[in-house]
N, C-alpha and C positions, 0 to 999 in steps of 0.2 A: 252488302252486308248490313243488316239492321242491327242496332246496338253496337255499331262498329267503332265507336270512339274510345272504348276501353275494354279491359278484360279479355275473355275468350274471343269476342267479336273482332277486336283489334288484332289479335294474334292470328286469327283465320285470314283476315285481310292481308297481313304481312306474308303469311305462308303462300297465299295465292299470287301475290305480287311478285314474290321470289320466283314463281313459275311462269312469269310473263303476262299475267292477267291484267286487264283494265279493271279498276276498282271503283265502285260507287259506295261511299260510306253514308249510312243514314242513322241519325241520332237526333236528340233534342237540343243538346248544348252545342251551339255554334263554335264557341271558343275551343272546346275540347276536340271538336271535329277538325278544326284547322291545325291544332297541335299534332293530332294523330296523323293528319295528311303529311305534314313535314317529316314525321318519324318514318312513315311507310315509304316515302319517296327515296329514302336512303338505300332501299333495297332493290332499286330498279335494275332490270337486266338489259333494257334497251331504251333508246331515246324516245320511242313512240308511246311508252306507257303513260297512262293518265290516272290520277286519283281525283274523283269528283266527290264533293261533299254536299249533302242535302240535309238541312235542319228541318225536321218534321216529327210530330208525335204520331207513330204508326198505329196507335191504338184508338184514336179519337174520331177521325173523319175519313171514311173510306174514299170519298171522291177526291179529297186532297192527296191521299196516298197514291191513288191511281194517276192523278195529274203529274205528281213529281216523278213517278217512275216512268211515265210516258216521256217526260222531258229528258230524263237520264238516258233512255233508249234512243232518243233522237240525237243525243250528243255522242254516245259511246257505242251505239248499236244494241241489238237485242240482248237480253239477259240470258247468259248460258247457265249460270248457277246463282240461285237465290239462297242466301244463308239467313234464316230467321233466328237472330240471336238476342233481340231486344227482350229484356226481362228484368224483373225486380222480385224482392222477397220480403216477407214479413214473418217473423217467428213469434211464438207465444202460445199460451194455453188458449184453447178454443173460445172459452167464455171471456177471456181478457182481450181478445183481438177485436178492434172496432169493426162494426158491420161493413162500413164503407171500404175497409181494407180488402175484404173478400171480393167486392165489386171491382176495385181498382186492379187487383192482381189478375182477375179473370180478363179484364180489358187489356192490360199490358201483355201478359204472358200468353194468352190465347188469341184474342182478337188482333193483337199486335203481330201475330204470325199469319192469321187468316187474311187480313187485308192486303199485305204485300204479295202473298201467294196468289190471291184472287186477281190481282192487277197484272200479273205476268203470265198466267197459265194459258190464256188464249193465244198469245204470240208463240209460246213454246209448242203448243199443239200444231199451229200452222207450220212451224219449222221442223216438226217431228224430232225435236231434241230438247234436252234441258235437264237440270238437276235442281231439286228443291230440298233444302236441309232445314229440319226443325231441331233446335237445340233444347231438349228437355232436361232431365236431371235424373240421377239415381233416386231422387225423391219423387220421380214420376214413374218409378217401378215399384217402390216400396213406401207405404205410408208410415211416417215416423212421428214420434212425440214432438210437438211444437210446430209441425208443418201443416196444420189443418187448413190454412188459407193458401199455402204455396203448392202443396202436393197435388190437389185436384186440378190446378191449372196446367201442371206438367203432365199429369195423366191424360188430360184432354188432348194434348198435342199428339199423343200416340194414336188415339182414336181417329183424329183428323188424318194423320199420316197413313194409317192402314187403309182407310176408305179412299183417300185421294190416290194412293198408289195403284189400287185396283182400277180406278178410272183412267189413269194416264199412262199406264204401262204399254197399252197398244200403240201409243204415240211416241214410244221410245223416250219417255220422260221417267226419270227415276227419283224416288223420294228416299231420303235418309233421315232417320230420327236418332239423334245422339243423346247419350245418357252420361254426361260427365259426372265424376265424383266431386267432392269438395275440392275447389280449385282456388289457388292463391290469386284472387282478383280484388279490386276495390269494393265490389259488391259483396264479396264474401267477408271482407274485413268489417264492412258496415253491419252486415247481418250478425256477425259474431258478438257485437256489442250488446245485443238484446236477446241473445239465445237463452232460453231457460237452462238451468243446470243439467236437467235430464238430457236435453238435446246436445249440449256440449259433450257430455260423457259418452253418449252414443256415437257422436261424430268422431271422437278420439279413438274409436276401435279401428278406424282405417286412416291412412295417411292423406295429407293434402297434396294434390298434384299441382304442377306448374302449368300455367295457361298455354305456354308454347308447346308443351308435350300434348296437351288435349287437342289443340288446334291442328297439329300435324296428323293425329289419328283421324279427326273428323274430315279433314280435307282429303286424305287418302281414301277413306271409306266412301265419301261422296263421289269422287272421281271414278272409283271402281263400281259404283252403282249399288253398294251394299245397303240394305234396308236398315239394319241395326249398326250402331257405332258405339262401342264401349271401350273403356280404358282400364288396363290392368286386370289382374286375376279376379278381384272382387266384381269388377264390371262384367267380365266374361261370365262368371257364375250367375249373376243377376239376369243377364240377357238370356241365358239358357233357361233359368227358372221361370222367367216371365214371358217366354216366347209364345205360349198359347197358340193362337191362330195367326200369328204374324207371318208375313211373307218371308220366304227364304231366298237367298241369292244363288245358292248352289245345293246340289244333292248332298255334298259333304257337310254343309252347315246343318241341314235337316237331320242327317245321321248323328252328328255330334249332339244335337238337342235330344234325340231319342235315347242315345246311350248314356248321356251324363245326367239326365233329368232326375233319376232316382237318387243317386248318390249326392247330388247337389241339394236335393230337398232335405236330406238328412243333415247336411252341413248347415243349411239355412235354418232348420229348426233349432239348432244349437245357438245360432246368432239371435233368433227371435227370443229364445229363453233368456239369453244374457241381457237383451234389451229390456224385457219385462222385469228382470231382476233389478236393473238400474233404476227403473221407474218406481218400483215398489220400495226400494231402499231409500230413495230420495223422499218419498212420501212419508215413510216412517221417521226419518230424521227431522223432517219439517214438523210433523205432529209432536214429536218429542220436544223439539225446541219451543213450540207454541205452548205446550203443557208446562214447561219449565218457567217460561215468561209469566204465565198466569199465576203460578205458585208464588213467584217472587213478588 
């Protein structure tokens, strides 16, 4: 589990550990990794289970990522499931975001998933089995005000997931791309400190989920080999609306998309209208305030 020292990644690790898995946690902060290791070990179901910690930046040096994953497989055996959960966020108006933030987010959120996946795929093909999970976001299905740096990196994961699934399906390897909503994590709390007012108001139109709930859904979908993983009714609607040419896991899923697409598009248009209204209202209030300041 990359990004496994906190948030959704940590909860996914706990959920898998509860089911008897051996866990390798990968993150940058060694102290947080060791704290998380102790927390996860409380949920062991047998004496043989192991939690291995590796401190590395998965977005910087592919060879280093490849080497540490090779070492992990030598200690714990081949990777049955890779969960790419390392990620970060920057919010703000497009012209206010530093250019290097766009580069950093693409490195962490996209390449930070490419590198670990690239490092394990050959072994999975040899064994004719494996699961790869990409944790995207609902902001990877729908571009929103304030997420011009973040959303594209999460959209990119879907393109990677779709192309990779077509390549590896004959080898009995299944890819899952998860689209969690706003989730109560340390990263979300940090992001909320700098959110523009428009982004906050749009976010408030849906509730904040708990990381444990999101983790349970992602693990279940990954084990079942589902391509899409969404949480709640909003998540289900977005997955239908943005299904496009995505793979389907069953005929039933395909039929649901065909039947529900039209009505969900109508609902979606109301949402988009309300979001545009929020943005317009905030702009008018800001201009009014600036005009008043100038007069005074």
